[in-house]
C-alpha positions as CSV (number, residue, x, y, z in Angstrom):
1,M,0.1,0.2,0.0
2,R,2.8,2.5,0.8
3,D,4.1,2.1,-2.6
4,V,0.7,2.8,-4.1
5,V,0.4,5.8,-2.0
6,A,3.9,6.9,-3.0
7,L,3.1,6.6,-6.9
8,Q,-0.1,8.2,-6.8
9,A,1.3,11.2,-4.6
10,S,4.4,11.8,-7.2
11,E,2.1,11.5,-9.9
12,V,-0.5,13.7,-8.4
13,L,2.2,16.3,-7.4
14,E,4.3,16.2,-10.4
15,W,1.1,17.6,-12.3
16,H,0.2,20.4,-9.9
17,Q,4.0,21.1,-9.7
18,Q,3.8,22.3,-13.3
19,Y,1.5,24.8,-12.8
20,L,1.6,25.8,-9.0
21,T,5.8,26.4,-9.1
22,R,5.1,29.5,-11.4
23,L,2.1,30.8,-9.7
24,K,2.5,34.5,-9.0
25,S,-0.8,35.9,-9.9
26,L,-4.7,35.5,-9.9
27,R,-4.3,34.9,-13.7
28,G,-2.0,32.1,-12.8
29,L,-4.1,30.6,-10.3
30,E,-7.1,30.7,-13.0
31,R,-4.6,28.7,-15.7
32,W,-4.4,26.0,-13.1
33,R,-7.9,26.2,-12.5
34,D,-8.8,25.6,-16.2
35,A,-6.1,22.8,-16.6
36,L,-7.6,21.1,-13.6
37,V,-11.3,21.4,-14.9
38,E,-10.2,20.1,-18.3
39,R,-8.3,17.2,-16.6
40,V,-11.4,16.6,-14.8
41,A,-13.7,16.7,-17.8
42,L,-11.5,14.4,-20.0
43,R,-12.6,11.5,-17.6
44,E,-16.4,13.0,-17.2
45,G,-15.6,13.8,-13.5
46,A,-14.9,10.0,-13.0
47,Y,-12.5,8.5,-10.7
48,G,-12.1,11.6,-8.1
49,C,-8.6,12.7,-6.8
50,P,-6.3,9.7,-6.5
51,L,-4.8,11.1,-3.0
52,G,-8.5,11.9,-1.9
53,S,-9.7,8.4,-2.9
54,L,-6.9,6.7,-0.9
55,A,-7.2,9.1,2.1
56,S,-10.9,8.1,2.5
57,E,-10.0,4.2,2.2
58,L,-6.7,4.2,4.2
59,A,-6.5,7.1,6.4
60,D,-8.7,5.2,9.2
61,Q,-7.2,1.9,8.8
62,D,-3.4,2.6,8.9
63,E,-1.9,5.4,11.0
64,G,1.5,5.2,8.9
65,I,-0.4,5.7,5.7
66,R,-2.5,8.2,7.0
67,K,0.5,10.5,8.3
68,T,2.1,9.8,4.8
69,L,-1.0,11.1,2.8
70,A,-1.2,14.0,5.4
71,Q,2.5,14.8,4.2
72,H,1.5,14.6,0.5
73,F,-1.5,16.9,1.0
74,E,0.5,19.1,3.1
75,E,3.2,19.3,0.2
76,W,0.4,20.0,-2.1
77,E,-1.0,22.6,-0.1
78,G,2.3,24.1,0.3
79,L,2.4,24.4,-3.5
80,L,-0.6,26.6,-3.5
81,R,0.5,28.7,-0.5
82,A,4.1,29.1,-1.8
83,G,2.5,30.4,-5.2
84,L,0.1,32.7,-3.1
85,E,2.9,34.3,-1.2
86,R,4.5,35.3,-4.2
87,A,1.5,36.8,-5.3
88,R,1.3,38.5,-2.2
89,D,5.1,39.5,-2.5
90,S,4.7,40.7,-5.9
91,G,1.7,43.1,-5.1
92,A,-1.1,41.2,-7.0
93,L,-2.5,40.4,-3.4
94,R,-2.6,42.6,-0.8
95,S,-0.5,42.5,2.4
96,D,-3.2,41.5,4.5
97,A,-3.9,38.3,2.3
98,D,-3.1,35.2,4.3
99,P,-1.8,32.7,1.9
100,A,-1.9,29.7,4.2
101,A,-5.6,30.2,5.0
102,L,-6.2,30.6,1.3
103,A,-4.3,27.6,0.5
104,T,-6.2,25.5,2.9
105,G,-9.7,26.9,1.4
106,M,-8.4,26.1,-1.9
107,M,-7.5,22.6,-1.3
108,A,-10.9,22.2,0.5
109,A,-12.5,23.5,-2.7
110,V,-10.3,21.3,-4.6
111,Q,-11.3,18.0,-2.9
112,G,-14.8,18.8,-2.5
113,G,-14.9,19.7,-6.4
114,Y,-13.6,16.1,-7.0
115,L,-15.9,14.1,-4.9
116,L,-18.8,16.2,-6.6
117,A,-17.7,15.9,-9.9
118,Q,-17.1,12.1,-9.6
119,T,-20.3,11.4,-8.2
120,A,-22.4,13.6,-10.9
121,R,-19.9,12.4,-13.7
122,D,-19.6,16.0,-14.3
123,P,-16.8,18.5,-14.2
124,G,-19.2,21.4,-13.6
125,P,-19.1,21.1,-9.7
126,M,-15.3,21.2,-9.9
127,K,-15.1,24.2,-11.7
128,I,-18.0,25.8,-9.6
129,S,-16.1,25.1,-6.2
130,L,-12.7,26.3,-7.9
131,D,-14.4,29.6,-9.3
132,M,-16.1,30.2,-5.5
133,A,-12.3,29.7,-4.0
134,I,-10.7,31.9,-6.5
135,D,-13.4,34.7,-6.0
136,H,-12.6,34.5,-2.2
137,I,-8.9,35.2,-3.1
138,R,-9.9,37.9,-5.6
139,A,-11.3,39.6,-2.7
140,Y,-7.4,40.2,-1.5
141,A,-6.6,41.6,-4.9
142,A,-4.1,44.5,-4.7
143,D,-6.0,46.0,-7.8
144,E,-8.4,44.9,-10.5
145,G,-5.8,44.3,-13.0
146,S,-4.2,41.2,-11.0
């Protein structure tokens, strides 16, 4: 099981890294959202999040795997947080924006979007959840051009 978790985490994190390591603006966040929604749409919402599915199935069964999954989610959330920090540091977000809290909210939107898209077999819920999270982040925009 640990090997399965490691493989799934590697694949998920590599995909998100290609977008989130360059994130430094709201437009970058929107590009990531667009790519994620497109990825979900290609599968018609099926299968959900590989890490989320493993967490749902294994977190209460094996403490070591739960901790490993938690570390992978922390790494993923860290990619978002670092991108939001860059956006704040570059002036795209106001100084009172809290990248850690915003990243946690975005992760909740991603995981909820995956689950709803999976059960509906429709990427629409993923787009809605991500748009709402981005709208919340947009409330911290330093100006309208961000």
